[in-house]
C-alpha positions in Angstrom: 0.0 -0.1 0.1 1.5 3.6 -0.7 1.5 6.3 1.8 0.3 9.9 0.9 4.2 10.7 0.9 5.4 8.1 -1.1 2.9 9.1 -3.6 3.5 12.6 -3.8 7.7 11.6 -3.7 7.4 9.9 -6.8 4.7 12.5 -8.1 2.1 9.7 -9.1 -1.4 11.2 -8.6 -3.8 10.3 -6.6 -7.7 10.6 -7.1 -10.0 12.4 -3.9 -13.4 10.8 -3.0 -16.2 11.4 -1.4 -18.5 8.7 -0.4 -21.9 7.5 1.6 -22.5 4.3 3.3 -26.2 3.2 4.7 -28.5 2.3 8.0 -27.1 4.7 9.3 -26.0 6.9 6.6 -22.3 8.3 7.3 -20.0 10.2 4.8 -16.4 10.1 4.6 -13.6 11.2 2.2 -10.5 9.6 1.3 -7.8 9.3 -1.2 -7.1 6.8 -3.4 -4.4 5.4 -5.2 -4.1 4.6 -10.0 -4.6 1.7 -8.8 -8.1 2.5 -7.1 -6.5 1.2 -3.4 -7.7 3.9 -0.6 -4.5 5.2 0.6 -3.8 4.9 4.3 -7.3 4.1 5.2 -9.1 1.2 6.9 -10.8 -2.0 5.2 -14.2 0.0 6.3 -13.1 2.3 3.7 -14.6 -0.4 1.0 -18.6 -0.2 2.7 -18.4 3.3 1.1 -20.1 3.8 -2.3 -18.0 6.9 -4.0 -20.5 9.5 -5.0 -18.0 12.2 -6.2 -14.2 11.7 -7.6 -12.0 14.3 -8.5 -8.8 13.5 -10.4 -8.1 10.1 -11.5 -4.7 10.5 -13.6 -2.1 8.2 -12.8 1.2 9.0 -13.6 4.9 8.7 -13.5 7.2 11.3 -13.9 10.7 10.6 -13.2 
């Protein structure tokens, strides 16, 4: 799993996600790597359905 600092040092972009989970209704925001893996998030993050995503370009620049 990539940490935020590791992503930044490698100049990899991330996707910012805002999501919602039901019963009871909960909101959560997180970033995910280009492969869709949440960055430094607990497994419970997968309970959230993304409602808004910003970004999504996965690039490696030397």
